[in-house]
C-alpha positions, 0 to 999 in steps of 0.5 A: 479474447483470452488470447489477446491478454495472454499475447500482451503478457507474452510480449512483455515477458519476452521484452522485459527483464529484472536487474539489480540496480548495481549489477553494472557500474555503468548503470549509475550514469543511466539513472539521470535519463529516468523521467517520472512525470510532467509534474513532480520529481520526488521518486525519480530524484531519489533514483538519481541521487540516493538509490545507489548509496542506499542500496550500497548501505543496505538501507533498501534493495533497488531493482530495475526493469529493462527493455531487453532490446533497447536496454531502456529503464522501464520501471524501478522498485525497491523492497525493504524488510518490514514488520506488522504488529498487534498491540496488547488488547487493542484488537478489542477497541473500536477506532474512535476508542483507541485515542482516549483509551491510550490516554487513560492507560498512560494516566493509570501508568503514571499514577502507579509510578508518581511520587507524592509531589506529582499526585495531584497533577496525575489525578487531574490527568486521570480524571481528564482521560476518564472524562474523554472516554465518557464523552466518546463512548457514552454507554456506561457498560462499555466505559466500564469494560474499557477501564477494566481493559486499561487496568489489564494493559497496565499490568501487562506493560508492568510485567513486560517492563520488568522483563526488559529491566531484567535483560537491560534493554528497556530503553531500546524495546517496545513490548507488543502482543505479536509481530508479523514479518512483512515486505515493504514496497518502498518505491514503485515508479515507471519511466515516462518515456517508455512506450511499449510497441503494442497496445496494452489493455492494462496498465504497464504497472499491473504487469510489472507488479503481478508478473515481475515483483510478485514472483520475486516476493514469492521467491523471497517468502520461500527463504524467509518468513514473510506474511504480508506485503505493504506500501504507502500510497500517496494519499493527501485527502484524508477521505474515504478511499473506497471510491468506485473508479475504473480499473484503468482508463486511457487518459490516467496513468497511476504510475506518475508522481502525484505532487502538484496533482489534483485530489481526484488524481491522488484518490485514483492512485489509492483506488488503483492499488486497491482495484488493480494490485489488490491491496487493502486498507490496514485495519487489524494490525499496526505498521511502523510509518516513517515521518516522510510518508505520514501523509500517505495511505497504508495498504496491505495484503497477505503474501499467501493470497498473491497468486490467487489475486494475480489470477483474479486480476488477469481474469477480470481483464479478459472479461473486460475485453470480452464485454467490450468486444460484445458491445462493439458487435452490438453497436455494429449490428445496430448500425448495419441493420436499423430497427424496424421502427427506424425502417418504417420511419425512413419509409414514411 
């Protein structure tokens, strides 16, 4: 069974190659042939209309995956420098506490800076923020802890603002506890018209990510600091995405555009990234998200785990094939050799 997966991977390795978008000037005309899906065209439209100029201006770096023989564009993806950060003290907060805590900090900060005319208004803001904390938290000891943390945070922010004033860059900086270098996979899209010449027991995007994009990211991480890789998945459901769906099915293609598709299809996309590409929900740190991706679901994984996760994914597909093979043998044996009860029934 291992040979089946390896043979498929070897076929793709021999037939696919990566190429920078602007390697050849003639590529610009080819982009209009790229088709994404029957419904929606946002990502393919970007490739045709904006990718070339964005790549020229270094807003992103776009790569094509081509078929070596036909030269057809199979996939395209783009990589950006990104960053994750940890805010002051926020790692000690529960999710439901973060919004009310932030409002209380803002009110405390304002109280320290306001003049006499604003005093009453700011006191009202502070009382409202305190009431919101009590409404969400309810436990007196926890409320007291949050208020203490808020006081500490205001003092830390004052120190950071003073440092920023000393360096004359207050308006252009945001003080955070710590930052982490990362790579943002901005686009990841398959050409709808490309069909491999052999049957694959995994989605084409699985191979492209693990055997083309990941080696590229690992190479980058040897040259510059890169702790995380992240992407924004097209989730519009605002629901829990920890759903149990197959890692892949013949009738589902996660590499298509999701505009105009059902919520179930969109949820499958998020599950696909989690199951097959081993991304995880963002939890510990914060990622800066552009407004045009505000409805997307943020997923992340550590660069140091990429090689381990790649091995795990291919092993799981080998086991799936073996399980299906054993199941087929069992069905065949049952069909060829009826059970003793069935034989007796036939004789009767």
